[in-house]
C-alpha positions as CSV (number, residue, x, y, z in Angstrom):
1,M,-7.2,19.1,7.8
2,A,-10.8,18.2,9.3
3,L,-10.9,18.4,13.3
4,F,-13.2,15.7,14.5
5,E,-15.2,15.4,17.9
6,Q,-17.7,14.4,19.8
7,R,-20.0,12.6,17.6
8,D,-18.8,12.9,14.3
9,L,-15.2,11.1,15.8
10,H,-17.7,8.2,16.9
11,L,-18.8,8.1,13.5
12,V,-15.5,7.8,12.2
13,K,-14.7,5.5,14.3
14,K,-17.4,3.3,13.8
15,A,-16.8,3.6,9.7
16,L,-13.1,2.5,10.3
17,C,-14.0,-0.4,12.2
18,L,-16.7,-1.5,9.7
19,S,-14.9,-1.0,6.9
20,V,-11.8,-3.1,8.7
21,L,-14.1,-5.6,9.1
22,V,-15.2,-5.9,5.6
23,M,-11.8,-5.6,3.8
24,G,-10.4,-8.5,6.5
25,E,-13.0,-10.8,5.2
26,Q,-11.7,-10.1,1.9
27,P,-10.2,-13.3,0.2
28,E,-6.2,-12.6,0.1
29,G,-5.4,-11.1,-3.8
30,P,-4.6,-8.6,-6.0
31,F,-8.1,-7.3,-5.3
32,R,-7.4,-7.3,-1.7
33,P,-6.7,-3.1,-0.5
34,D,-4.1,-4.7,2.1
35,S,-2.6,-1.0,2.5
36,D,-5.5,0.4,2.9
37,L,-7.2,-2.3,5.8
38,A,-3.3,-1.5,7.1
39,D,-3.7,1.9,7.3
40,M,-6.7,2.2,8.3
41,K,-6.0,-0.1,11.6
42,D,-3.1,2.3,12.8
43,L,-5.5,5.3,12.0
44,L,-7.8,3.4,14.8
45,D,-4.7,2.7,16.9
46,R,-4.2,6.5,17.2
47,L,-7.7,7.4,17.6
48,L,-9.0,4.8,20.0
49,R,-8.2,5.0,23.9
50,S,-7.4,1.2,24.7
51,D,-8.2,-2.1,23.3
52,K,-11.1,-2.3,25.3
53,E,-12.6,0.4,22.9
54,L,-11.7,-1.4,19.7
55,G,-13.2,-4.1,20.9
56,L,-16.6,-2.1,21.6
57,Y,-16.8,-0.4,18.6
58,M,-15.3,-3.8,16.2
59,R,-18.4,-5.5,18.8
60,S,-20.7,-2.7,17.3
61,A,-19.5,-3.3,13.7
62,H,-20.1,-6.8,13.6
63,L,-23.6,-6.0,14.8
64,I,-24.1,-4.1,12.3
65,L,-23.2,-6.4,9.5
66,K,-23.6,-10.0,10.7
67,G,-26.5,-9.2,13.1
68,S,-24.3,-11.1,16.0
69,P,-21.4,-9.6,18.0
70,G,-19.2,-11.4,16.8
């Protein structure tokens, strides 16, 4: 199992938030990966220290994808 620290951990958190945002916006149906989405949200809950930190990473994901904080 890989151990992520510092910059690597930051990038993993950011990538998970981007993925959650993109997957969550897909229309419900047979091609929406709901189990992956749930697992990614669970992993974020375990990696992030607070709701505030989650908010900061999700804001960053919105900025990357939409050009606004969401």
